[in-house]
N, CA, C and O of each residue as an XYZ file, in Angstrom:
700
protein
N      -0.736     19.705      3.990
C      -0.199     18.232      3.809
C       1.218     18.770      3.538
O       1.631     19.881      3.869
N       1.863     17.858      2.919
C       3.350     18.122      2.498
C       4.219     17.590      3.624
O       5.262     18.183      3.900
N       3.869     16.573      4.244
C       4.598     15.868      5.349
C       5.130     14.683      4.699
O       4.412     13.788      4.252
N       6.633     14.690      4.644
C       7.483     13.386      4.427
C       7.105     12.204      5.486
O       7.265     12.237      6.706
N       6.636     11.295      4.801
C       6.213     10.189      5.419
C       6.964      8.712      4.942
O       7.402      7.790      5.629
N       6.917      8.901      3.531
C       7.380      7.502      3.310
C       8.844      7.813      2.462
O       9.351      8.914      2.245
N       9.345      6.446      2.058
C      10.645      6.657      1.254
C      10.430      7.432     -0.095
O       9.276      7.811     -0.297
N      11.423      7.735     -1.093
C      11.138      8.206     -2.182
C      10.485      7.550     -3.206
O       9.829      8.079     -4.103
N      10.703      6.321     -3.026
C      10.046      5.068     -3.879
C       8.633      5.165     -3.650
O       7.963      4.570     -4.494
N       7.981      5.760     -2.724
C       6.517      5.728     -2.343
C       5.887      6.852     -3.028
O       6.111      8.030     -2.751
N       5.040      6.414     -3.993
C       4.022      7.222     -4.703
C       2.636      6.233     -4.344
O       2.788      5.011     -4.330
N       1.676      6.664     -4.139
C       0.557      6.060     -3.974
C      -0.641      6.753     -4.695
O      -0.651      7.973     -4.530
N      -1.313      6.417     -5.201
C      -2.674      6.958     -6.095
C      -3.839      6.096     -6.023
O      -3.970      4.872     -6.027
N      -4.717      7.150     -5.952
C      -6.152      6.378     -6.083
C      -6.851      6.910     -7.445
O      -6.937      8.118     -7.665
N      -7.347      5.930     -8.351
C      -7.468      6.230     -9.431
C      -9.137      5.753    -10.002
O      -9.291      4.742    -10.686
N     -10.047      6.459     -9.683
C     -11.224      6.181     -9.836
C     -11.681      5.927    -11.406
O     -12.659      5.268    -11.757
N     -10.792      6.569    -12.217
C     -11.280      6.464    -13.807
C     -10.282      5.758    -14.601
O     -10.284      5.889    -15.825
N      -9.328      4.932    -13.937
C      -8.605      3.943    -14.511
C      -9.182      3.070    -15.469
O      -9.929      2.179    -15.064
N      -8.984      3.174    -16.491
C      -9.554      1.967    -17.582
C      -9.358      0.544    -17.276
O      -8.300     -0.039    -17.042
N     -10.626      0.057    -17.321
C     -10.724     -1.412    -16.839
C     -10.492     -1.585    -15.443
O     -10.584     -2.730    -15.000
N     -10.180     -0.565    -14.605
C      -9.823     -0.979    -13.192
C     -11.144     -1.595    -12.518
O     -12.269     -1.234    -12.862
N     -10.910     -2.535    -11.549
C     -11.772     -3.386    -10.795
C     -12.774     -2.446    -10.193
O     -13.972     -2.730    -10.194
N     -12.267     -1.226     -9.629
C     -13.248     -0.345     -8.867
C     -13.325      1.129     -9.479
O     -13.482      2.104     -8.744
N     -13.182      1.262    -11.166
C     -13.556      2.277    -11.774
C     -15.122      2.555    -12.043
O     -15.900      1.777    -12.595
N     -15.446      3.975    -11.475
C     -16.578      4.133    -11.772
C     -16.818      5.801    -12.246
O     -15.907      6.603    -12.037
N     -17.768      6.130    -12.723
C     -17.687      7.671    -13.517
C     -18.143      8.603    -12.338
O     -17.651      9.730    -12.275
N     -19.152      8.151    -11.305
C     -19.097      8.952     -9.870
C     -19.265      8.045     -8.848
O     -19.594      6.864     -8.963
N     -19.005      8.704     -7.769
C     -19.104      8.039     -6.297
C     -20.510      8.051     -5.967
O     -21.273      8.456     -6.845
N     -21.056      7.630     -4.708
C     -22.241      7.437     -4.129
C     -23.033      8.829     -4.159
O     -24.259      8.867     -4.268
N     -22.316      9.845     -4.063
C     -23.060     11.130     -3.820
C     -22.941     12.024     -5.431
O     -23.128     13.224     -5.632
N     -22.627     11.117     -6.258
C     -22.907     11.949     -7.675
C     -21.690     12.739     -7.961
O     -21.729     13.564     -8.874
N     -20.545     12.553     -7.224
C     -19.435     13.504     -7.576
C     -18.472     12.640     -8.441
O     -18.076     11.526     -8.097
N     -18.137     13.265     -9.596
C     -17.087     12.583    -10.323
C     -15.992     12.141     -9.659
O     -15.345     12.759     -8.813
N     -15.758     10.743    -10.191
C     -14.180     10.220     -9.593
C     -13.101     10.889    -10.337
O     -13.270     11.570    -11.348
N     -12.065     10.661     -9.801
C     -11.054     11.279    -10.487
C      -9.504     10.483    -10.098
O      -9.529      9.443     -9.440
N      -8.624     10.881    -10.413
C      -7.357     10.242    -10.378
C      -6.622     11.387     -9.190
O      -6.411     12.562     -9.489
N      -6.305     10.821     -7.873
C      -5.873     11.566     -6.727
C      -4.384     11.130     -6.229
O      -4.327     10.090     -5.573
N      -3.577     11.600     -6.400
C      -2.057     11.276     -5.894
C      -1.895     11.658     -4.405
O      -1.604     12.796     -4.035
N      -2.114     10.581     -3.563
C      -2.327     10.525     -2.194
C      -0.981     10.815     -1.604
O      -0.903     11.660     -0.712
N       0.231     10.097     -2.087
C       1.731     10.340     -1.587
C       2.435     10.441     -2.816
O       2.168      9.687     -3.752
N       3.391     11.391     -2.893
C       4.163     11.745     -4.052
C       5.707     11.609     -3.600
O       6.184     12.524     -2.930
N       6.563     10.413     -3.971
C       7.717     10.565     -3.610
C       8.135     10.430     -2.253
O       9.260     10.754     -1.872
N       7.090      9.874     -1.391
C       7.061      9.888      0.102
C       6.647     10.625      0.821
O       6.794     10.502      2.037
N       5.796     11.932      0.069
C       5.314     12.971      0.650
C       3.845     12.983      0.667
O       3.343     12.918     -0.455
N       2.934     13.056      1.775
C       1.568     12.971      1.792
C       1.262     14.222      1.357
O       1.751     15.274      1.767
N       0.249     14.043      0.319
C      -0.119     15.073     -0.574
C      -1.535     15.693     -0.297
O      -1.875     16.876     -0.326
N      -2.364     14.412      0.018
C      -3.905     14.734      0.606
C      -4.324     13.402      0.882
O      -3.679     12.377      0.659
N      -5.585     13.509      1.443
C      -6.308     12.239      1.862
C      -7.523     12.319      1.066
O      -7.932     13.316      0.471
N      -8.191     10.884      1.129
C      -9.632     10.933      0.224
C     -10.592     11.522      1.056
O     -10.589     11.448      2.285
N     -11.574     12.223      0.229
C     -12.739     12.706      0.960
C     -14.148     12.431      0.193
O     -14.160     12.215     -1.018
N     -15.088     12.448      0.814
C     -16.233     12.660      0.458
C     -17.152     14.193      0.679
O     -16.607     15.186      1.161
N     -17.857     14.187      0.467
C     -18.588     15.642      0.662
C     -18.592     16.227      2.153
O     -18.170     17.344      2.452
N     -19.158     15.257      3.072
C     -19.213     15.556      4.355
C     -17.905     15.883      5.137
O     -17.770     16.856      5.879
N     -16.918     14.899      4.860
C     -15.539     15.149      5.569
C     -14.746     16.314      4.751
O     -13.976     16.982      5.442
N     -14.833     16.632      3.413
C     -14.273     17.561      2.558
C     -14.877     18.949      3.111
O     -14.231     19.986      2.964
N     -16.040     18.943      3.704
C     -16.676     20.166      4.136
C     -16.100     20.340      5.624
O     -15.712     21.438      6.023
N     -16.078     19.483      6.214
C     -15.540     19.401      7.937
C     -14.032     19.796      7.679
O     -13.584     20.721      8.358
N     -13.186     19.162      6.734
C     -11.900     19.846      6.931
C     -11.492     20.793      5.582
O     -10.367     20.736      5.085
N     -12.339     21.486      5.170
C     -12.149     22.823      4.200
C     -11.327     22.030      3.121
O     -10.167     22.378      2.898
N     -11.918     20.923      2.410
C     -11.131     20.396      1.345
C     -12.403     19.960      0.386
O     -13.531     19.786      0.849
N     -12.088     19.813     -0.952
C     -12.995     19.482     -1.977
C     -13.134     17.846     -1.744
O     -12.184     17.176     -1.339
N     -14.287     17.351     -2.014
C     -14.512     15.683     -2.281
C     -13.481     15.412     -3.271
O     -13.199     16.275     -4.101
N     -12.790     14.079     -3.247
C     -12.049     13.661     -3.975
C     -12.961     12.611     -4.901
O     -12.408     11.982     -5.803
N     -14.273     12.467     -4.652
C     -15.057     11.422     -5.421
C     -15.231     10.078     -4.839
O     -15.732      9.131     -5.445
N     -14.791     10.049     -3.640
C     -14.561      8.690     -3.122
C     -15.707      8.118     -2.073
O     -15.618      7.047     -1.471
N     -16.803      9.058     -1.982
C     -17.936      8.472     -1.124
C     -18.298      7.118     -1.541
O     -18.226      6.638     -2.673
N     -18.719      6.548     -0.400
C     -19.549      5.309     -0.641
C     -20.707      5.082      0.130
O     -20.794      5.937      1.012
N     -21.695      4.209      0.147
C     -22.736      4.234      0.945
C     -22.395      4.242      2.783
O     -23.182      4.779      3.562
N     -21.218      3.614      3.208
C     -20.973      3.626      4.225
C     -19.822      4.908      4.893
O     -19.652      5.231      6.069
N     -19.310      5.320      3.920
C     -18.162      6.372      4.291
C     -17.493      6.598      3.063
O     -18.063      7.012      2.054
N     -16.114      6.290      3.154
C     -15.002      6.623      2.084
C     -14.717      5.401      1.471
O     -14.793      4.403      2.187
N     -14.341      5.240      0.059
C     -13.915      4.200     -0.333
C     -12.877      4.513     -1.431
O     -13.009      5.486     -2.173
N     -11.667      3.513     -1.522
C     -10.573      3.770     -2.161
C     -10.943      3.075     -3.523
O     -11.523      1.989     -3.544
N     -10.615      3.689     -4.544
C     -11.018      3.162     -6.046
C      -9.773      3.061     -6.903
O      -9.241      4.067     -7.373
N      -9.262      1.691     -7.123
C      -8.278      1.376     -7.776
C      -6.735      2.101     -6.977
O      -5.745      2.570     -7.537
N      -6.994      1.973     -5.676
C      -5.944      2.655     -4.778
C      -4.598      1.506     -5.027
O      -4.711      0.280     -4.991
N      -3.466      2.202     -5.255
C      -2.183      1.511     -5.607
C      -0.779      2.246     -5.368
O      -0.606      3.440     -5.614
N       0.083      1.491     -4.922
C       1.547      1.917     -4.817
C       1.910      1.854     -6.297
O       1.583      0.872     -6.963
N       2.590      2.894     -6.836
C       3.305      3.055     -8.106
C       4.166      1.844     -8.278
O       4.853      1.448     -7.336
N       4.164      1.262     -9.384
C       5.300      0.178     -9.833
C       6.736      0.698    -10.061
O       7.045      1.711    -10.689
N       7.517     -0.130     -9.472
C       9.174      0.187     -9.769
C       9.366     -0.118    -10.783
O       8.471     -0.227    -11.621
N      10.756     -0.377    -11.035
C      11.498     -0.853    -12.262
C      12.355     -1.981    -12.076
O      13.144     -2.264    -12.977
N      12.309     -2.682    -11.007
C      12.933     -3.919    -10.989
C      11.944     -5.089    -10.883
O      10.849     -4.899    -10.354
N      12.303     -6.332    -11.382
C      11.488     -7.557    -11.161
C      11.658     -8.241     -9.749
O      12.706     -8.392     -9.123
N      10.539     -8.570     -9.441
C      10.553     -9.490     -7.922
C      11.728    -10.027     -7.825
O      12.442     -9.794     -6.850
N      12.198    -11.019     -9.059
C      13.509    -11.769     -9.043
C      14.764    -11.106     -8.493
O      15.623    -11.569     -7.743
N      14.647     -9.811     -9.097
C      15.815     -8.784     -8.875
C      15.873     -8.326     -7.435
O      16.942     -8.038     -6.897
N      14.755     -8.266     -6.848
C      14.656     -7.549     -5.533
C      15.243     -8.973     -4.570
O      16.068     -8.799     -3.674
N      14.816    -10.045     -4.827
C      15.093    -11.252     -4.066
C      16.789    -11.427     -4.206
O      17.545    -11.599     -3.250
N      17.168    -11.343     -5.563
C      18.641    -11.451     -5.671
C      19.490    -10.611     -4.829
O      20.500    -11.032     -4.265
N      18.977     -9.195     -4.745
C      19.883     -8.148     -4.170
C      19.499     -8.206     -2.576
O      19.630     -7.175     -1.917
N      19.019     -9.427     -1.948
C      18.676     -9.282     -0.582
C      19.320    -10.435     -0.313
O      19.028    -11.503     -0.852
N      20.540    -10.234      0.825
C      21.162    -11.248      1.369
C      20.371    -11.772      2.510
O      20.809    -12.854      2.902
N      19.519    -11.411      3.050
C      18.830    -12.220      4.129
C      17.371    -11.341      4.520
O      17.311    -10.185      4.938
N      16.366    -12.174      4.271
C      14.949    -11.694      4.522
C      13.940    -12.906      4.267
O      14.154    -14.097      4.042
N      12.821    -12.206      4.378
C      11.741    -12.807      4.372
C      10.698    -12.398      3.157
O      10.265    -11.246      3.178
N      10.278    -13.277      2.110
C       9.287    -12.972      1.226
C       7.860    -13.516      1.564
O       7.494    -14.674      1.364
N       7.083    -12.474      2.124
C       5.774    -12.710      2.544
C       4.726    -12.848      1.426
O       4.290    -12.018      0.628
N       4.471    -14.083      1.604
C       3.397    -14.387      0.068
C       1.859    -14.187      0.727
O       0.850    -14.048      0.035
N       1.874    -14.200      2.042
C       0.429    -14.044      2.421
C       0.291    -13.607      3.776
O       1.074    -14.028      4.627
N      -0.741    -12.702      4.101
C      -0.795    -12.153      5.717
C      -2.243    -12.892      5.788
O      -3.044    -13.220      4.914
N      -2.233    -13.037      7.465
C      -3.389    -13.694      7.827
C      -4.104    -12.728      8.985
O      -3.318    -12.097      9.691
N      -5.475    -12.568      9.226
C      -5.758    -11.769     10.069
C      -5.698    -10.425      9.878
O      -4.998     -9.975      8.971
N      -6.555     -9.457     10.855
C      -6.342     -8.003     10.631
C      -6.181     -7.493     11.751
O      -7.201     -7.477     12.440
N      -4.911     -6.893     12.378
C      -4.937     -5.946     13.437
C      -3.943     -4.874     13.086
O      -2.714     -4.939     13.062
N      -4.854     -3.750     12.784
C      -4.243     -2.278     12.707
C      -4.895     -1.502     13.649
O      -6.110     -1.553     13.838
N      -4.060     -0.725     14.296
C      -4.671      0.403     15.104
C      -4.791      1.546     14.158
O      -3.716      2.090     13.905
N      -5.859      2.045     13.569
C      -5.930      3.421     12.594
C      -5.187      4.591     13.262
O      -4.324      5.149     12.584
N      -5.414      5.014     14.473
C      -4.998      6.124     14.864
C      -3.427      6.115     14.842
O      -2.887      7.094     14.327
N      -2.731      5.230     15.287
C      -1.225      5.386     15.500
C      -0.729      4.582     14.406
O       0.495      4.648     14.295
N      -1.299      3.862     13.586
C      -0.372      2.954     12.365
C       0.203      1.572     12.670
O       0.871      0.820     11.961
N      -0.249      1.445     13.939
C       0.551      0.207     14.513
C      -0.071     -0.983     13.931
O      -1.286     -0.840     13.796
N       0.390     -2.119     13.542
C      -0.208     -3.253     13.118
C       0.662     -4.636     13.381
O       1.842     -4.601     13.728
N      -0.016     -5.755     13.186
C       0.528     -6.758     13.680
C      -0.408     -7.986     12.779
O      -1.611     -8.054     13.032
N       0.142     -8.853     11.824
C      -0.514     -9.731     10.970
C       0.496    -10.929     11.154
O       1.689    -10.821     11.438
N      -0.335    -12.292     10.902
C       0.185    -13.480     10.811
C       0.553    -13.527      9.412
O       0.067    -12.829      8.521
N       1.453    -14.409      9.294
C       2.096    -14.454      7.698
C       2.527    -15.712      7.188
O       2.818    -16.487      8.099
N       2.652    -16.126      6.173
C       3.685    -17.180      5.436
C       4.543    -16.783      4.230
O       4.249    -15.728      3.668
N       5.374    -17.369      3.858
C       6.293    -17.025      2.992
C       7.314    -18.082      2.747
O       7.211    -19.306      2.836
N       8.417    -17.257      2.387
C      10.043    -17.996      2.021
C      11.008    -17.092      2.581
O      11.019    -15.862      2.635
N      11.909    -18.065      3.032
C      13.222    -17.559      4.019
C      13.930    -17.236      2.590
O      13.826    -18.009      1.637
N      14.710    -15.933      2.532
C      15.610    -15.423      1.752
C      17.067    -15.445      2.324
O      17.480    -14.718      3.228
N      17.757    -16.370      1.666
C      19.290    -16.536      2.195
C      20.291    -16.276      1.021
O      20.238    -17.085      0.095
N      21.188    -15.266      0.938
C      22.247    -15.265     -0.153
C      21.532    -14.829     -1.484
O      22.046    -15.178     -2.547
N      20.322    -14.051     -1.489
C      19.904    -13.719     -2.583
C      18.973    -14.799     -3.591
O      18.678    -14.632     -4.775
N      18.668    -15.818     -2.795
C      17.832    -17.050     -3.004
C      16.673    -17.174     -2.167
O      16.738    -16.776     -1.004
N      15.626    -17.677     -2.622
C      14.646    -18.568     -1.824
C      15.029    -19.584     -1.475
O      15.123    -20.552     -2.229
N      15.444    -19.594      0.176
C      16.059    -20.780      0.827
C      15.000    -22.097      1.101
O      15.061    -23.235      0.637
N      14.055    -21.522      1.991
C      12.844    -22.567      2.254
C      11.591    -21.965      2.741
O      11.649    -20.875      3.311
N      10.667    -22.458      2.604
C       9.268    -22.188      3.053
C       9.033    -21.841      4.668
O       9.522    -22.611      5.494
N       8.293    -20.696      5.099
C       8.230    -20.509      6.419
C       6.720    -20.286      6.625
O       6.067    -19.627      5.815
N       6.290    -20.728      7.490
C       5.015    -20.585      8.112
C       4.651    -20.198      9.321
O       5.516    -20.448     10.160
N       3.344    -19.491      9.890
C       3.037    -19.281     11.069
C       4.104    -18.311     11.771
O       4.620    -18.549     12.863
N       4.394    -17.011     10.859
C       5.150    -16.152     11.787
C       4.372    -14.883     11.793
O       3.205    -14.885     11.399
N       4.891    -13.917     12.173
C       4.081    -12.672     12.456
C       5.221    -11.469     12.041
O       6.440    -11.470     12.207
N       4.404    -10.534     11.487
C       5.202     -9.284     10.930
C       4.368     -8.274     11.775
O       3.167     -8.427     12.001
N       5.140     -7.197     12.234
C       4.516     -6.078     13.053
C       5.186     -4.961     12.760
O       6.206     -5.004     12.072
N       4.771     -4.014     13.169
C       5.491     -2.564     13.166
C       4.310     -1.291     13.053
O       3.144     -1.370     13.440
N       4.880     -0.269     12.496
C       4.054      0.986     12.053
C       4.017      1.230     10.665
O       5.002      1.192      9.927
N       2.812      1.492     10.312
C       2.737      2.008      8.822
C       3.441      2.898      8.313
O       3.934      2.824      7.187
N       3.567      3.870      9.121
C       4.437      5.199      8.582
C       5.898      4.676      8.408
O       6.540      4.795      7.364
N       6.331      4.103      9.513
C       7.838      3.584      9.619
C       8.029      2.684      8.443
O       9.060      2.826      7.785
N       6.913      1.518      8.005
C       7.036      0.912      7.014
C       7.342      1.472      5.693
O       8.282      1.132      4.974
N       6.455      2.363      5.446
C       6.413      3.260      4.216
C       8.109      3.896      4.251
O       8.937      3.662      3.370
N       8.301      4.548      5.211
C       9.650      5.153      5.103
C      11.039      4.289      4.926
O      12.165      4.742      4.720
N      10.645      2.948      5.062
C      11.533      1.963      5.210
C      11.461      1.166      3.735
O      12.265      0.248      3.576
N      10.689      1.428      2.841
C      10.911      1.016      1.603
C      11.905      1.089      0.780
O      11.937      2.164      0.181
N      12.812      0.286      0.493
C      14.049      0.532     -0.498
C      14.064     -0.022     -1.710
O      15.042      0.113     -2.446
N      12.908     -0.761     -2.092
C      12.806     -1.219     -3.764
C      11.324     -1.415     -3.821
O      10.602     -1.757     -2.885
N      10.964     -1.144     -5.082
C       9.521     -1.409     -5.630
C       9.635     -2.302     -6.980
O      10.059     -1.787     -8.015
N       9.350     -3.282     -6.940
C       9.052     -4.314     -8.311
C       8.204     -3.642     -9.301
O       7.658     -2.588     -8.977
N       8.024     -4.159    -10.532
C       7.407     -3.788    -11.626
C       6.115     -4.964    -11.737
O       5.435     -5.053    -12.759
N       5.971     -5.537    -10.944
C       4.897     -6.465    -10.930
C       3.277     -6.111    -10.524
O       2.420     -6.879    -10.085
N       3.202     -4.903    -10.783
C       1.798     -4.424    -10.276
C       0.811     -4.866    -11.055
O       0.894     -4.615    -12.258
N      -0.334     -5.614    -10.553
C      -1.630     -6.045    -11.093
C      -2.600     -5.521    -10.721
O      -2.646     -5.429     -9.495
N      -3.743     -4.968    -11.442
C      -5.043     -4.420    -11.271
C      -5.866     -5.519    -11.371
O      -6.380     -5.724    -12.470
N      -6.177     -6.512    -10.171
C      -6.942     -7.293     -9.922
C      -7.756     -7.500     -8.607
O      -8.124     -8.598     -8.190
N      -8.020     -6.132     -7.930
C      -8.914     -5.685     -6.978
C      -8.744     -4.436     -6.850
O      -7.852     -3.917     -7.521
N      -9.627     -3.540     -5.873
C      -9.734     -2.293     -5.853
C      -8.634     -1.661     -5.061
O      -8.446     -0.446     -5.118
N      -7.695     -2.680     -4.115
C      -6.641     -1.980     -3.625
C      -5.400     -2.740     -3.819
O      -5.422     -3.907     -3.425
N      -4.243     -2.262     -4.392
C      -3.360     -3.256     -5.006
C      -1.991     -2.682     -4.769
O      -1.914     -1.468     -4.577
N      -0.849     -3.452     -4.760
C       0.282     -2.876     -4.831
C       1.440     -3.974     -5.429
O       1.230     -5.186     -5.372
N       2.377     -3.546     -5.864
C       3.346     -4.523     -6.432
C       4.280     -4.987     -5.471
O       4.458     -4.153     -4.584
N       4.931     -6.018     -5.341
C       5.949     -6.362     -4.465
C       6.968     -5.177     -4.350
O       7.299     -4.338     -5.188
N       7.368     -5.372     -3.032
C       8.238     -4.191     -2.683
C       9.056     -4.785     -1.163
O       8.625     -5.668     -0.421
N      10.257     -4.045     -1.011
C      11.075     -4.410      0.091
C      11.295     -3.431      1.122
O      11.492     -2.222      0.999
N      11.232     -4.110      2.113
C      11.243     -3.183      3.326
C      12.666     -3.379      3.981
O      13.036     -4.520      4.259
N      13.380     -2.410      4.205
C      14.705     -2.166      4.726
C      14.989     -3.187      6.182
O      15.889     -3.996      6.408
N      14.050     -2.841      6.849
C      13.763     -3.440      7.980
C      12.631     -3.490      8.857
O      12.002     -2.445      9.023
N      12.301     -4.449      9.396
C      10.884     -4.835      9.977
C      10.965     -6.034     11.002
O      11.894     -6.841     10.972
N       9.985     -6.092     11.860
C       9.982     -7.019     13.001
C       9.283     -8.071     12.561
O       8.112     -7.897     12.223
N       9.921     -9.441     12.481
C       9.361    -10.600     12.168
C       9.610    -11.433     13.322
O      10.702    -11.386     13.887
N       8.590    -12.265     13.752
C       8.702    -13.134     14.869
C       8.006    -14.508     14.770
O       6.897    -14.668     14.260
N       8.770    -15.490     15.312
C       7.842    -16.850     15.321
C       9.139    -18.009     15.375
O      10.311    -17.666     15.528
N       8.760    -19.217     15.245
C       9.678    -20.263     15.332
C      10.187    -20.620     14.144
O      11.010    -21.532     14.073
């Protein structure tokens, strides 16, 4: 591993043992103990998540992520930053605050994605007006490499979560 993919602000963790986590479990579906696995550390890909089958095929140990249908993330998250969402907005001269994405179109081999979205236009460090029916598109590795700020608003209310974050440059289209 050890490949630089993301910005230095990107640390992504899978934590099957997180206290009170929505996806916490002592064991995976194969009986392997779950664990805390750092997938990206400061933008560097450290490991993948494995069950025993793929671990064996790829000469790696299981990370305790087996599910009945393959591999499952457990309390998978981007580590929180130190700024508030309000601070991220205030330091953005022009941009889009994405509130919700719609649909699912990701090519898992190349990392190319395109999603419908809704949110707010940011102008002069302030929310200017709501926008709807626009598209965000790009490449997941490029997006991870373009993260230039991460907020402190991480909440563990699902099995895969993220705090708010800002991407320096991204394709946004719509009327």
